N, C-alpha and C positions, 0 to 999 in steps of 0.2 A: 976527360975530353974524348978519348977514343970510344968509351962505352956509349956516350950520348950520340956521337956521330954515326955510330953503326946501328942505331935503332931500326928495327925491321920496317921495310917499306909497307908491308901489309898492315902493320899497326897504325901507321900514319894514314893509310887509305881508309881503314875502317872507322877511325875517329872522324874523318871528314864526312863520311856517309851518315854516321849516327847523328851528328849535329845538324845536318841538312844545310850547312853553310861552309864557306871556305874557312880554313883555320884562321883564327884570330878575329873573325867578325862576330858582332853581338848576336845572341840567340833570338830568333823571332818567335813570338807567341801569337798564334792565330785563334780568333774566337770560334767557339763551337756553334754550328748552326743547328738550332732546335726546331722541331715540328710545332705547328700551332697547337695550343692547348684545347681541351674538350669544350670549354665555354666559348672560345673563339669560333670553333667549327660550328657549334649549334647556333650561335648568333648570326653567322654568315648565312647559314641555311634558312633561318627564319626571315632574314632580310630578302633573300632570293624568292622565297615562297610568297611573301607579301607583295613584291614587285610583280610577280606573275599574276597574282590575284587581282591587283589593281588594273593591270593591262587587260586581263580577260573581262573584267566588269566593264571597262571602257569600250572594248570592241563589241561586247554583247549589247550595250546600250545603243551603240551606233547601228547595229544590224537588226535589232528586235524591238520595235515600238511596243509599249506596254498597254496601249488601248486600241480597240478596233471600232470601226465606224461603218455604217451601212452604205453600200453601193448597189447600183442596179446591175443585174447579171445579163440583161439583154436590152436591146433598144426599146424605148418606151415612147409612145406618142402622147401628145397632149390630150387630156381627158381620160386617159386609161387609169383604171383603178388598180392599185398595187396589192400584191399578196406576198406571203412569205416566199413563194416560188420565184418571185422576181427580184429578190434581194439577197445579199450576203454580207457578212461582217468581214472586213479586211483590216489587218493591223496597219495603222497609219500614225505618223507624227504630225499633228496639226497645231498651229499656233492657237492661243487662247480664244481669239475672236472667232475662228472657224469652229472650234470645239463647241461653242455656244449655239451654233446654228446647224450642227451635224447631229446624227442620231446614232447612239451607241446601243439601242435596244430595238430590234426588228419589230417587236410587238407594237411599238408606237406608230409604225407605218402601215400596219395591216388595215386595208380598206381606204388608205389615203388616195387622193386623185392627183395625177400629175398635171401641173399647170403649164408645163412646157415640155417639148421633146427632151429626152435624156438618152445618152449613148451608153452602151454596155461598158461597165467599169466606172461610170461617173459617180462621184460622191453625191449623196442625196443631202440637200440642205433644206432648211425650213421654208425658204422662198420658192422651192421647186414643187411643193405639194400643198394640197389643202386637206387637212385632216378632218374626218367626220366627227362632229361633236357627239360625245357620248359613246363613241366606238364605231366599229364597222357594221354595215348593214342596219343602220338606224335612220329613221325619218324624224323630222322635227315638227312639232305641233305646239301651239300656244293656247293657254287657258286663262280666262279672266276669272279670278277667284277673290272671294272675301278673305281677308287675312286670317279670320277665325277658322277657315277651312284649309289653310295652308301654313300650319304651324306658327301662326302669328306673323308670318313674313320674317321670322328671325333669321338673319343671314348665317348665324352659327349652326342652324338646323336645316336651312333650305338654301344653302349656297351652291354654286356650280360644282358639279361632280357628285352631288348627293344622290343616292338611289331612293326612289319613292314608289309607292303603290298608289294607283289611281282608283278611287272608290266612288261609285255613283249611288245616290239614294233616290228612289222613285216612289211614287204613290200608286199602288196597284190594289184595285177593289177597296179603296178607302183605307188601306193599311200601308205603312212604309215598307219598302223592300230595298235591300242593299246588295250591290253586286260589284265585284272587282273587275274593272274593264282593262287594266294593264298591270301586270304583276311586277314588272321590272323596268320602270322608266328611269331615266337619268336627267337630273336638272342641268340645263345648259345655261340658263340665265334667269334672273328674277328682276322684273321691272316694277317699280312702285313710285307713286307720287309724281315728282317732277321728271322722272325717267320716262314716263309714258306720255303719249300724245294726249293733250287735253288735261294732263295733270290729275288723272283719276285718283280717288282715294283708295281704290282696290289694288290688287296685284295682278300682273300679267306674268305667268310662269311659262317659260319655254322648256319643253321636254323633248328628249330624244327617246324614241320608242321603236319597237319592232314595227315594220310597215303594216302588219296585220292588225295592229292595235289602233290605227288611225281612225277608222270609222266608228268602232265602239266608243272611243273617247269623245269624238265629235257628237255622236248621238246622245251620249250621257250629258254632255254640257248643254245640249239644246233641250233635253226633256227632264232633267233632274238637277240635283245639287251634287257637285263634284268636290271631293275632299282628297287631300294628299296625305299619305301616311309615310313617314320616314322609315326606310328599311336598310339604311347603310349599316354594314357590319353583319347583317344576317346572312345565312346560307343562301346560295343562289336557288331560286325556285326551280322545282323539277316538273311542275305541271300546273294546270289551271287551279 
């Protein structure tokens, strides 16, 4: 009894500190906190990168239209002919209905005539301009032709947009002579049968030609026989 009662106070104190609890209380076991594993860290990183990418794509779509359309760069009066210097392409988001009447290619407006005044920065739409048939700097002339001299009138060969050469045949000193009077004409329209006034059995072909070819073509039609030769797909002519 005496020996137990005289147990050193230091021993009792050290035992209390080692157990981390008051003497006689049950021992507490605390879970060990572990750091996330390598797979968890990589997965979290990929999720973060994906979120950043989606956000960047969303903001980029809002700030950068993916198509550009023609606008005028200066004020334009009605009747003025447009050129590349009067136009610029500007990135714009347009609804489908407006996309169909806008121009994404400046070349399509080269030589077009303004039908109404336009203000600098205004979007050019198809109702604002009249495009020259056959291209810029072209005049139009019509020819009455026999189908045999116009590729049989075949719309697959002589449709709008086809390039043709206008050839005239004359009689000189009792012998036939042939001459090309327009090297690079463009078919605008072909009228035949019921499409023509009076329902003629021949063809009327409307051509877009350089202004200098108008008189030679008219003279050939009055003095000789005119034929059309299809040249679509051939290299552009370099001279007479």
